[in-house]
N, C-alpha and C positions, 0 to 999 in steps of 0.2 A: 612193895606195894602189892596188895592183892588183885589179881585179875579179875575183871568182869567177863561175862559170858561172851561178849562181843570179841574180847582180846583172845580167848580160848580158841573161838571158832578161826579167827584170821591167822593166829599162831601155828595152827595145824595145817594151812594151806602152803606154807613156804613162800619163798621170794617169787617164784614163778606163778604160783597160784593167784598170790596177791595181784600181781600185774594183770592177770587174766580177768580176775574180778573187777578190778577198776576199769579195763578196757571195756568190758560189757556193761558196766554202770554208765560210762561216757556215752557209748553207742546208744544206750536206751535213752539218756537224756536228750542227745542229739536228734534221735528219731522222733521223740515227743515234741521237741521244739520245731522240727520241720513240718510235722503233722499239724501244730498249732498254727503255723504261719500259713500253710496251705488252707486252713479252715478260714483264716481271716482274709485271705487273698482270693478265696473261691467267689466266683460270680453268682449273685443270688439266682436261683432257679424259680420259676413260676411255681407257685403252690399247686399241688394236685387239685385243689378245689379252691375257689375264691373264699377270702376271709368275709364273713358276713359283716356289713356295716349296721350299727345299732339303729341308724335313722332310716334304713331300709325295712325294718322289722314290721309286721303289721301291729304288734304291740305299741309301736311308737306312733304309727299311723292313727291308732285309736287316740292316744294323747292329743295328736295334732287335730283331729276331727273335733274333739271338745273344745280345744282353744279357738279353732276357726269359727266353730258354731257361735262361740260367745262373741268374738270379734265382729262377726256379720251381724248379730242381733243387738249388739251394745250391751250385752248382759256380762257384768263383771264376774270374776271367780270369786266365789263366796268362801273358799277353803284357804287354810293356813293364815287365817286372822290371828294377829299377834296381840296378846294381852300384856297390860302393864303391870299386872298384879295378880295375886290369888284370885281365881275365878270361882264364885259360888252363886247365890242368888242373884248378886250383881257381879258386874266386872267394869273394868276400864280399859279402853282401847284408843290409842292415840289422844290421850287426855280426856276423853268423853265417857261418862258412865252410861251402862246399858243395864237393862233388865236381862238376865242371862238364863237361857233354857238349854245350855250346851256343856253342862258340867256333871260328871258322875258323883259329885260329892254330895250323896243323897242326904246323909246326916251331919253335914257341915263340921266334920272332923277335921278337915285340912288346915282350917286356920285357927282350931281351938288351942288356947295357950299350953294345955298340957301336951298336945302332939308336938309342938314346937320345943318345949322344954325337954321331953324325952329324946327327940331327934338331936338336939344340941348336945345333950349329955352323951348320947352314943357317939357322936363325932369326936368329942373330948376323950373318950375312953378307947375307942376302936379306930378312929380316923375314918376315912370315908369308904374304901373297899374291903371286902374279905380277903382280897389278894391271892386267893387260891381256890380251887374246888374244895368244897367241904371234906370230901374224902380224904384230901392230902393235908391240907394246913389252913383251910378256911373256916373251920367250925368256930363258933363264938357262942357263949351262953345264950344270947338274945335269940338265936336260931331255934334252939330246942324250947326255950320260954314261949316263943310265938306259936310253935307248932302244937305245944301242950294246950294253949288257950283255943286254938282252932279246933282241936279234938273235943276239947270241952263244950264249945258251942253246940256241935252236933251230937255230943253224948257218945262218941266212939272211942276206939282204942288209940289212934294215933293219927298224925298228919305230917306231911312233908311239903316244904316250900321250894319253889322254883324261882328263877330269876324273872320270868316273863310269863304272863297269863297265857299269851299264845303258845309260848313253849310248853307250858304245863300240859295243854291238850295234846299237843304233837307228841311230847316225850312219853307221856303216860299211855296213849291208845297204842302207840307204835311199840312199846314195851310189852303190853299185855296181850296182844292179838298178832297173828301173821297170816301167812298165806293159806293156812288150813282153817281158817276162821271166817266167821261172818259178822259183819257189823251193821246193824239196822239203825237208821237215824231219822228223825223228824225232818222234813224237807226245809224247814227254816233254821236248821242248825247253823251254829257259828262257822266260819271259815276255817278257824282253827282246828275244829274237829276233823273236817274234811281232809285238811292237810296231814293229820294224824293217821287218819284211815289210809290215805293213799300211800303214806310212808311205810305202813305196817305190812302192805300187800295183801290185806284181808279182802274178801269180797264185800262190796258195799251194795246195800239197798236201802232205798228211802221209803218212808211211809208218808201219806197225806198228813198235812199239819193238823196235830192234835186229833187225829183220827184213829181211835184205838181199835175199831173193827178193821181197818186197813192194815194196821200193825199186826193184828193176829192173822190176817189172811197171809201175810208174807211169813210170818213164824210157821204157821200150819203148813206151808208149801216148802219151805227150805230148812227148818231147824234140824232135820235128821241128817243133813248132808254135811254138817260142819263139826269139828272139834270142839270149838268155844263160840259162844253167840254173846255179842255185846249190844245194848240198845242205849242210844243216847239222846237225851231230851235236854231242853233248858227249863229251868225254874220259872223265870220271868223271860220271855222272848224279846231279844234287844231290839227287833225292828217293829214289833207289833204290840208289845205290852200285855200280852195275854199270858196265861199260867197253864204249865202242863198238868195234865189230868193224873196226879201223882197215885191216888188211891187205885185208879183202874190200871195203871202200869204195874202196880205191885201185884194186883190180882192175876195179870197175865204172867208176871214172873213166877208165880207160885205155881203155874201150870206147865210154863214152857223151859223154866230152868235157865234163864239167860242173865248175864250181868246187867245191872241197871246202872248207868252213869247219868248223874244229874248236874248240868253246868249252873252254878249258883251266882254266877258273876253279877246279875242284876236283881237277885233275890235276897242275898245276905244284907240284913239292915233294912229290909224293904217288907218282906212277908212275914206275918205271925205278929201276934201281940207284942213280943219282946224282939221282933226283927231277927230271929233266928234262922228264918228260911222257909222253904216250901214245905218241909216236914211239919213245921210248927202251925204254918197256915191251916194245914188239913188235920192236924192233931194225930199225927202219925209218929211211929218209932223210927228215928233216923237210922237205926242199925239195919233197918230192913232194906235199906239202899246200899248197894255194893259199893259204889264209887261216888262221892261227894267232890265235885270240882268247883274252884272259884277263883276270883281274882282279888288282888290286894288294893286295885287302883280305884275302887268305887267307894263302898262305905267305909273302908279303912284308910282312905287317902295315901296310898303309897305306891308301890309298884312291885309286880310279881304275880304269882299264882300258887294255889296249894291243891293237894288231894287229901282226902281225909276218908278214913275207913278203919277196916281191921289192922291190927298190927302185922300180919302175914302180908297184906297188900303195901303196906308202907316199906316193910323191909325188902320187898321185891324191886320196888321202885328205886330206893335208895342204893341198891346194889346193881341193878340192871338198866336203869332209865339213863339213856346217854345224855339227854338234856340235864340231868342232875349230875351224874358222875363225871363228865366231861366239861361241865360249866363251872365257872366262878360262883362262889356262894352269894347268896343274896346280901347285897350291901347291909352292914349292921345298922346304919342309920335308917334304911327302909323297913327293916325288921322292928325296929323300935317305934317307928310311927305307926305301923300296922298295929302293934300292941296297944298303943294309945287309942286307936280307933276302936278295937274290940273291947277295951275297957269302957269306953264312953257308951258304946252299943249296950253293954250289960248293965250299966249304972244308970243310964238315963233313957228309959223306954219311951219317955215322953217324946223323944225326937222322932221315933218312928211313928207314934199317935199323930204328931203334927205332920208328917210325910203322908200318912193315910187320908188325912183331912184335905190336904192340899192336891193330892191327886185326884180324889174323888170330886172336889171342887172343879178343878181344871176339866175334867171328863164331862161334868154335868153343864158347865158354861159352854163348852165347845159343841156339844150335841144340841143344846139349845140355840146356838147361833147357826146350826146347819153344817157344821163342819163334819167331814167324814173321819172319824177317828178309828176306822177298821175294827180290829178284834180287841183293842185294849180294854183292860178292865180298870184302869186308873189307878195304878200304883206309881211305879218309878219312870215308866215310859208311855207317853201317849203320842201317837203320831197323828198327824193332819194329812190325809192322803189328797193330793192334788191331781194326779194322774200322769201329767207330762213333765218329763225331766227338766226342760227349759223353763217350764212355769214355775217348778219347785225352786230353781235357782233364783229366778226373779223375784218371788215372793219373799226369799230369805234376804235378798238385798233391800227390798222395799221395806222390809220389818227393820233392818238395821238402820235405815234412814229414820226410822220412827223410834229409835233407841231400844229396840228388842233384838237380842242376838240369839238366833237359833239357826241350826244347819239343815241343808237339805240331804236327803238320802235319794240318790238317783241310780239309774241304770249303769253298771251291771250288778250294784249292790242288790238292787230289787228289780223285777222286770220292769221294762218300759210299760208305762200306763199305770203303774203303781208307785210312782215317785211321790215323795212325801216329805214334809218338815217333821223332824223328830224332837219332840219336847222333853226333856229331862226334868223332872220335878225335884225340889228338894224340900226339906223341912223348914228352911228360912224364907221361901218365898211367902209374900204376904198376900192376903186376899185381894187387896187393890191390885198389885202386880199381876195376879193372874186374870182378874176381870178385864183389866185394861189390855192385856196382851192378847186375849181371846178376842176381844171386841175389835181391836186393829188388825189382827190376822183374817178375820172374817170380813172386814171392809177391803183390805188390800186384795185379798183373793177374789172378791166379787169383781173388782176393777179389772183384774187380768182376765177373768172368764167373760166379762162384758166386751173386752177388747179381742177376745179369742187369742190371746197371747200364748205362744207355745211353738212347739215344731211344725205344727200344721199351719201356723201363720208365715212360714217362711216363703218368699216369692220364688219364681222360677229362676232368677239369677243367682240367688243365695243357693238354691238346691244344686245348680249346675256347679257352683264353686265347690261345694262340698262333695261332689260326685267322685272325684278321683280318691279322695280319702276314704270315703265310704267302700269303694271297689277295693282298696289296698287293705283296709282293716278287715274286709270280709273274707280275705284269703287265709286266714287264720283257722 
């Protein structure tokens, strides 16, 4: 029988050498066992520093503060309302139907039969998950087909999809800029962009909302000090419903040489005669914008996000962006659903036309009723600003009782004093639904104002009960 390498080594030791080797192995095993037993029997030592309890953190105290404020005032939590079915212009909760202004489904693609059919076909062919990073084994034809259609919408070279809209901003920004670079953003930019800038280590500066002169002042002061510069804006601002001044931004770009990144989450399907977004709204060449970012969860009724632009940009992200390289590929069923949404967008521009009419009607009715709609220009998002966070929550609850579902936006998402209800408009809302909802909103808000309902209406006993939590939350 042929000897293995272990046999050859041991045969060269001789009998005495073998016994010595075995003794050493036994001693090592016994020593390891004694050490293990000693570790198991060792008395626990107090930690060098106490382990923090989550319920002692100021972050938790802020959560408790909101809960206690609601309990003291009898205001129910308006968040996490559970829907019985797909939510569009209407929805059902607890068996009751509501007019719904809390859906991103601007063009009603979510319940379209074509979207369902494509999703079911994708499940039959690919199952549910891509089951791996696309780089490794998660690539499917539907991914490249979707990316090709997204690039076609913008008329650019290429696009790449990520599994989350939030992750898209985080991954792309942190991949393209670093500690030697500068990112300047509109003060109302989405939290996901802020997270991406923070992760990148780049220097961050903001400019006043839609204030091009303020942006130029920042660029004039700082642009020479950095390797790369990126400016980030939103096409339609998600909290206010107004639009970035894209022509002015492109004029600045030509003089200061920065990358311009436009977040189209609430603009795709909304702006422009055919819903192609901010560039179509202004009649501009989309290729003049360096980075188009968007989500698949609004107009395309899916989940995920995308970046569209030059082939070189997309190649860099597919090779270097951690959120793409190290993340599972977009579920094929979601890619298929998003493709359906894009097909509906391109083949039925009348849906975008209806959305434009509905948004304009809502804004007109709201202003006529004396409601504060802030900066909104009446497309996909129309806020009704009520000022006080507690009042905004109660107004949302009052409207729910009247059969209208709309959610409040409160501090810290917006500054205290700028709390609001945020109405998402869809192409399927009827004129009657819009007029009725505005009328009820104005009436219920007046009732709260007449009663001076809000944080200022808390009595001294209530304030004293909240004081410990206010103090703890302030320590952060």
